[in-house]
N, C-alpha and C positions, 0 to 999 in steps of 0.2 A: 152318272159315273161316280164312283167313290172318291172321297176327298184325299185318297192316298196317292193321287197323281203327283209325280215329281219329274220335272223336266229341267234340262240345263242348256245354257248357251255357253260354249267353250271356245272363244276366239283365241287365236295366237297373236300376241302383241308384236307383230312383225311390221306393222304399218297402221294406216288409218282404217277405221271401220267402213267397209265398202257396202254398196247397196245390197248385194247378195247376202252378206252377213247380217245386215240390218233386218232384211226381210225374215231371215231365219230366226233372229232374236224376237221379232214381232210375233211370229207364229208360236214360238215356245211360250212367250209371255201370255199371249191371248189364250192359248190352250190351258195353261195353268189357271188363269183367272176364270175361264169359263167352267172349269171343273173343280173349283175350290181347292186347287193343289198348290204346290210350291214351285216357284221359278228360281232356279239357281244359276248364278253367274260364276263361271270358273275360268281362270286364266291359264291356258295351255302354253306355257312359256318355256318349253324344253328345248327350243332351238336357240342355243347360246350365242350364235353369230348374229341373229336378227332380232331376238326378243329383248326389249328394253323396258325399263320402268317408265320412260317417257311415253312409249307407245301404249303401255298399259293405261296411263292417265288419259291419253287421247281417246281410247276406247271407252273408258268410264265417263268422260265428258260427253261423248256421242250418245251413250246409253241414257244419261241423265237428260240430255236435250230431247231425245226421242220420247221421254216419259216412261221408259220401261223400268219400273222399279223392281228390284230383285229381293227375294225373301232371304236368301243366303248368298254369301260371297264377299268380295272385297268391301271394306268399309262398313259391312253389316255383320259379318261373322256368321255363326251358325254351328250346329252340332256336328257337322261333317267336315269341318275345316282341318287344315288350312285349305284355301281355295285357289292356290297357285301351284302348278305342278312342280316347280323347282323346290317347293317346300314339302313335297310329298315323296321324295326319293326313297326314304326308309320304307314306306308302304309298298313301293314297287319291288324293292329288294326282298322284303319279307314274303310277298306273294310269289316271287320267282323262286326263292329258296324252298317254299312250301311245295311248289310244283316239282322241283328237282327232287326233294325228299320223297315225294309220292310216286316218283317215276313217270310223271306226266311231262317232264321236260328233261333235256340232257345237254351237256356241253358239246359244242362242235369246234374242232380244232382245224378245220379246213382253211387253207390260205385262199386268198382271192384267186390266185393262179389255179389252184386245184378245182375251185368251184367253176371257173370258166372252162377248164378242160372237160369237166364232167358235163357241162351244158352243151359244149360242142359235140361231144361223143353221143349224147342222147339225140341231138339234132341229126347227126349223120346216120344213125341207125333208125331214124324216124320213130323214135319212142314217143307215144302219145303223152307221156309224162316227162316234161323237160325242166321241171323245177329241181330243187335240191334232191340229190340222189340218196340221201339218208346214209351217207358213208359212215358217219360217226354214231349212228343210232344204236348200233350193236356193240359198241365198246363197253366192256364190263365196268360196272360202277366203280370198283376199287381202282382200276387202271385210270379211269377218267378223273377220279378224285386226286390221284397222285400227280397226274399231269397238270391239273389246275393248281395244286399246291406248289408245284415246281415253278410256276410262273409262266407256263406256256399260254400264249394268247388264245382266247376262245370266245365264242359267242354262245348264247343260250337259246336253244330252239325248243319249241313246243312239240310234243309228240302227238301228231294227229293219229287217232286210232285207225288202224289199217282197214277195219270193217266199218268205218264211219258212214260211208255212202255219201250221196249228194246232200248238200246243205240247202234246206228249203226255208225260205223266209216269207212269211205272210205280211207283206209290206202294206201299211195302211193307205198308201197312195197307189202303188203299182200292182197291188194284189200279190198273187203267188209268184215268187221268183225262185228259180231253181239254179243252184250253182254246181257245176260238174265237179265231182269229188276228185277227178283226175287232175284238176288244176290246183288242188290243195297240197302243198308241200309242208314239210316241217319248218315253218317260218321262224325267223329270229324274233325273240321277245326281249332279249338284252344284247346290246352291242358289246364289242370287245373293250370299248372305253368305259364300260360300266353304266351306260345310260339305257333306259328302256326305249323300245320302239313305240311309235304312235299307237299301233293297234293293240299293244299290251297295256300301256299306261292309261289310255282312255277307258278301257274296259275295267281295269282295277278301280279307277276313280268312279265310273258310273255304277259299278257294283257296290262299292263302299258307300256311295251317296244315295243308294236306293232308287236310282233313276228308273222310272217305269216306261217312259216313252222317249225315244231318241228321234227328234225331228231335225233334219239336216238336209243339206243339198245333195242331189243325186250323184254328184261327183264322188261321194263317199259310198255309194252303193257297192262298188267293187271291194271295199274294205270289209263289208258286212260278214261274209262267210268266215274270214279269219277271226273276226271279233266273236262270232258265235262259238267258234272252237275254243277261244279263251274263256268265255263265260262258262262253257261246259266243263272245262278243265278246272276252273275255280269252284265249281259247284254252285254258281250263282244263277239266279233266274235270268233268262234272256228278255230284255225289254221289247216293247213293240216298236218297230222301226217305221218311220214315215220319211221317205226321201222325196224332197220337193225339187221341181224342175229348175233348170237354168233360167236366168234372165238374159234375153237376147236384145241386141240393138235392132234398129229398123232394118238393117241389112241382113238380118237373120243370123248374125254371128254373135258369139259370146260377148256380153257387154264388157267394154274396156275403155280406156282413156280416149281412144279415137272417136268414141261416141259422145264425148263430153265429160262432165264431172261424174266421178264414180264414188266419191267418199261422202259420208254423211255430213261432215263438217263443211264441205264445199257447198252443199245445199243449204245448210244453216246460214252460212255467210252470204249466200246469194239472196236471202230474204224470204225463204219459205217458212211457213208455220209448221211446227212439229206435228200438230194434229193432222194437217193436210198431208204431210209427207208420209206419216204412218198409215193413214187411210189409203193413199195411193199405192204404197208398197204392199199393203195387205191384199189389194185387189190383183196383184201380179201373181196369179196362180190360185186364188181363192175367191169365192163369191158368197154373199149372204143368201141371195135368192135368184141370182142370174140377171137381176135388173137394177137393184139399188146400187148407186155409186157413192153417195155421200153417207158414210157409216161412222157416226161419232165413236169416240174411243170407248165409251161405256157399253155401246152396243157390240162392238168388236169383242170386248172383254167378256160379254155374257153369251154371245151367240156363235163364237168361233167353234168350228168342228173340223176334224181331219177328213171327214167324209166329203166335204165340199172343196177339197184341194184338188186341182187339176193335175194330171200327169203330163200335160203338154207344156212345152216351154212358153214362157210369158215374154211379151215384147215391151220394152221400156219406151214410152212415148213422152218426150219432154213437153209436148203441147198439151197432153192430157193432164200432166202434173201441174202445168201452169193454170189450166182451167180449174183443177181441183183447188189449188191455192186461192185463186180468185173467188171461188165459190165459198170457201171457208171465211174469207174476209167479208164478203157481202152478206153472209148469214149472221154476222155479228151485229149486235145492237150498236147504235151510235156511241152509247156510253162505254160498251166493252171495247169497241174499236179505238176510242179515245184513250182508254186506259192501257190496253195491251199493245197497241200499235203506234198511235200518234205520239203520245208522250215520249216513249223511249226513242222513237226515230227522230223526233225534233230535237231532243236533247243530244242524241248521238251526232246529229248533223251540226250541232252548235247554233241552231236557230233560236232556241230558247234555253235559258239557264235551268228552268224547272217548270213543272206543270203549273205552278202557282202564277207564272207570268201571264197566263191566259185565263180569262174568266171561264167559269163552267159553261155558261151559255154559248160563248164564242167557241169553246172547244167542241161542244156538241154540234154546232153549226159547221165547223171545219170538218168534223168527222163525216157528216152527212154528204159533203160535197167531194171529199177525197176518196172515201171508201169505194164508190163505184168506178173509180178511175185508176186503181192500182191492182196489180196482180202479185206484186212482191213487196215486201216491207221496205226494201231499199228504194222503191220508187216514190215514196211519200215526200221526201224533201224536194224532189224534182217537180212534183205536181203542185205543191203549195209553197215552195220556198220563197216565191216573190212576195207573198203576204207579209213575211217577216223582214223584208228589206225596208228601206226608207227612200224618199225621193232622191236622196244623195247617193245611196248605195245600190239602187236598183240597176241591174245590168240589162242593156238592150240587145236583143238578138239582131244581128245585122240583116239577115234575110227578112225577118219580121218587119223591121223598120222600112226596108225597101218596098215591101208589098203593102204595108198598112199605113205608113205615114208619108213616105217620100213621093207623094203624088199631089198634083195640083188640087187645091181646095181643102186639104186635110187640116191646115192651120185653122181655117174657118170652122171646121167641124169641132176642133178642140176648144176654140173660143166659145162656141155655142154650148158644148157639153159643160164647160166650166161654169158658164152662166146659169144653166139649168140646175146643175148639181149644187152650186153655191146657194141657190134659193131654198134648199132643203134645210129645215131647222136642225141644229146640232143634235138635239135629243130625239130627232125623228129620222135619223140616218139608218134606214133599213133597206134590205134588198128590194122590197116591194116599192118603196118610195124612189129608190135609185132607178129601177127599171121604168117606173112610171114617168120619171123626169126625162129619161133618154128616149122613150118611145116615140114622141112626136118629131124628133129631130130629122129623120130621113125625109119626111114629107116637107117639113119647113125648109130644108136645105136643097130639096129636089135632088136627092141622092139615093142610091140604093141602100137599103137597111144594112146589108152586109158590110158595105164600105164604111158607114158611120160607126157601127159597133166594133168593127175591126180596128179602126183608128183609136177608139177609146181603150180597147183591150190592150193594144200594144203600148199605149201611153201609160197605162196603169200597171200592166203586168210585165212589160218588156218582151213579151212573146205573143204569137197569134193564137196559141192553144193554152187554155187555162180552164179551171173550174168555172161554173156559171158566174157571169160578170157581176151581177147584182150582189150575190153572196160574197164574192171575193172583195168587192169594194167596201161592203159593210165591215168585213174583218180588217181591211187595211185602215179604215177610218177616214172621215171626211177631210180633215186637214191635209193628211198625207196624199190622199187621192188628188186633191186640187193642186198640191205641190208637184206631184208627178206629171199631171197634165201640163202644168206651166213649163216644166223642164222639157217635156216632149215637144212643145211648140218649136223649140230650137232645131228639131229634127224634121219637122213637117214643112210641106210646101204650101 
């Protein structure tokens, strides 16, 4: 496909960027990248009661976290700016005045009461056309101009050609979609307060920005025939439309807060990797080959196509997202995991002041034992936090103490463990040596292996579940391990 592809993502800054919007942005970004085109970010902020600068910044932060870099738009600029609708009002007025001068639009002076009366009359006579009855369409131009200049309130309506016929859209996802011409009235393009309607402003912008493909949710499908009429009136080429399906919850209903988190930032804060999140959302309605699930960002950016978008609704499955996140974490090398996950998470939790506080070899060892045990970034501190405590600051879990230490004979286990571990040379304190020193204790004490190792684990870690004991104790250090065991004797029987 030619590199003239131009797509846009145009969120309204009325709140956070939600999952559905994020997926739309991902598809637009990936389509632009796969076709060597341009990805444009435009802020559709014409709702004065809900659009705020703060919400715009929320959306920009979410886009940056997702890694969806835009070629034109806020903070980047470009040849088609400005990229916020509130800064483009003159363009909408100019376009409307042009249509008015060409006789493709006309002022409507009907009051809300008159419009309602006409609707009721059409309904009572069972008229197949129950939209605007075109009452003001035949007002002579001079008369209409005088009424406008006299200050009479009016809206501006587009003049749908009477012989237009059905609007046929060759949708890239849904195929041929036919809209009945009987449902097309002369719809409003400018309100009485001087602001443009959505269906007018978005077409003016898309035409001015040279948008070639409009990829958006299928809740916009019903807007398409009116927008096609506007394109035709403006004399602008109609882009290719691709309407993607809804994202549903497990109950088959449209995804909402009752299903859990719905905004991008909530998932970021919950500890998901942006690469995993983008991968998962991309698969909600699109597939690479019907089998591959882990699709790196560079593959998505090179292989994405509209042809492989499904017209069927997608189901959001939190468990699959969790699996995807864990898969991305596990596929990292130890060094990458240490750099991208461990260091920032340990610093965030206040367990270390900086990465320099841990030797490179210890950091790699820590990465190797933590990586398989976390699905979310936020789980890191919980899995390995005990390593960064001391014998004085370690907290003991009450249930773990009861099961692992508060049993007859456990003090003797800790005495034997301290003796065996104390015999290891300081410069020979490794997981292998630690495991070898502890291995003979169950037989020597005539106890089950589980009971012995459980007691040592609780003594050193404060809990019954931890990363491998030998590696954990190596990272804690010999002196502190022995001090922890000594302290735990006071809890053992």
